[in-house]
N, C-alpha and C positions, 0 to 999 in steps of 0.2 A: 831327444832329451825329455825326461819325465819330470814334471813339476808337481810339488806337493805344498800344501799349506803349512805355514810355520806359526807356532804358538809360543806364548810365554808359559811359565810354570803354573799359572793359574788357568790354563786352557783357554786363553783369550787370543783370538786370531790377530797376528801382527804382520803377516805378509806371506810370501811364497818364495821358494827357491828350487833348484834342481835337486833331485832325490839324493844322489851320491854326495853332494856337498853337505846336505843336512847331517849325514853321518860323520863326515870328516870334521865338521865344525861343532857337532854335538848340539843340534838345534831340535827343539821339541816339535813333534809332528804326530799325526794320527795313523793308526794301522787298523786293519780288519783281521780278526783272528777267529777261527772257527774249528772246534773239535767235532769230528764226525763220530756218531755212535750208531751201531746197529741195534735197534730196540728189540728185535726178535731174538737175536743170538746173545744179546747183552755183552757185546764186544765193542772195543774202540779201535778205530783205524788211524794210524799215524803215517806220516811221510818220513822216508829216510832221505835227508837232504844231501844232495850232491855237493861235497865240500869245495869242488872246483867252481861252483856257480858264483859264489861271492867271496871265496877265500878267507872266510872268518875262522873256520876250524881246519885242522890238519887231517881229518878223516870224516867219513860220512857218519852222521848222527841222527838219532830218532827225534823228530820234532812234531809239534802240533800239526794236525792235518792240513790246515790252511792258514797262511799268514801273508799279508801283503799291504803295501802302502795305498792309502786313499789319495787319488790324484786331486790336484787343486780344482779341477772342473767337475768333480764328482760329489755326490751326496753319499752319506753313510751306507744307504741301502745298495749303492752301486758296488759295494764290496763283494757282492755275490759273483762279480766278474772273476774274482780270485778263486772262487770255488770251481768255476768252469775251467779256468786255466790250469789249476794245479791238480784237479782230480778228474775232470771230464764230466762231473755230475751237474745236473740242473736242479736247483733247489729254490723254492719260493721263499723269498726273504721273510715274508710274514709268518712262515712256519718255523723259523729259527727261534731258539730260546735265548734271549739276551740275559747275560749274567752280570754285566756291568763294565766299568772302565778300570783298567789296570794301568797305573802310572809307574813307569820303570825308568831308571837311570843307571847305566852301567857302561864301563869302558872295556870293550872286548880286546882291542889293541889300539895302539897310538892313533891310527888313522881311521878307526871305526868305533864311534861312540854312539850308544843307543840312548836316546831320550824320547820316549814314546808314550802316547796315550793309546792304549790297546783296547779297542772295543771287542769284548769277548762274547762269543756265541757258542751254543751247542746246536748241531744239526743232526737230524735223525733220518737215517737212510738204510733201507733194507735191501742192500745189493751185495753181490759177491765181490770180493776184493779184486777178482780178475777183470771187473768192469771199470776199475779206476785207471786213469792214465793222465799224464801231464803233457802239456802241449810243447814243452821245451826240455832242456837238460837240467832243470832245477831240482827235480826229484829223481833219485836213483831207483827207488822202489817204494812200495807201500807194505806196511806190516800191521797185522791185526792181532789184538790180545783179548783174552777174557778179562773183563773189567776187574773182577774180584782177585784174580791171580796177579794182575799188574799192581793193584793197590797193595797187596802183601809184599811184592818186590820193593815198591817205593817206601813202604814202612820199615823195610829191613828185616822182615820176617822170613824172606826167602832170599837166597843168594843168586838164583837164576830162575827164569821161566822160559817157556817156549812161545814163540809167536809165529803166525802164518804169513808168508809172503805169497805172491802169485804162483811161485814155483815149488816152494818147499817149506818145511817147518824148521825154524832156526832157534838156537839157544841164545838167550839175551841176558845180560847183566846190566847193572846200573852204569857201567862204563860206556854203554851204547847210547846213553842219553846226554842231552845238553846239561852240563853241570849246573849252570845258573838257574835252570828250570827245576832242578831237583832241590836246590837249597833256597835260601831267602824266603820268599812267600810261597814256595813249593807249588809252582804252577801246575805241573802234571797231576799231582795228588789232588789238589783242590778241584780241578776240572773233572776228574773221575768221580770224586765224592759227590759233586753237584749232579753229574750224570746219573749216578746210582740213585740218589734221592729222587730225581725226576722220574726215573723208571719205576721206582717203588710207589709212585703216585702221591708224593707229598705235595702240599700246596705250592703252586708255582711262584706265588708272590713272596714266599719265604726262601726261595732258592736264588741266591745271587752271589756275586763275586765277593 
């Protein structure tokens, strides 16, 4: 049983509960989210979520590189545990770029309600995609995109682009992404724009969620 802290909608701690129940009851909780960027290649690496892992979607979809719940006995910086578990990478927490807190409330299905305070980071790693691996069945594979090409796809200026997995190059359209991250506050697009601004040397204090 994995327990997480529960908050009210003002981000004030009010207790703790079992993780799965938090989603069934739609309780506010914190998560750690990190998008990995290769600064030399100017690419972004995403995970392809195994839809059988949590049965939220009916097919595998492209998601942010790392996302996971912060346990009730953990501090925020312990979120790097998720990086190790989902990618096999070891990253110093102090070298992550914090973008801010995303507060999101949405009902995916009747028994899976998301009410989260998402702590969003960028991580910069110059490693080949073949070095990425997940410790369990949560991730089907990893896929890497040129940041500029992916931005054009997300803006609707291209109908498809190619991404690189460990084994091959694959053709990707917007149908391969999580719809709620494409719409609303446009999570994918805003993360990539923040990453591009960072890589272009803009002042870090002006780059935030």
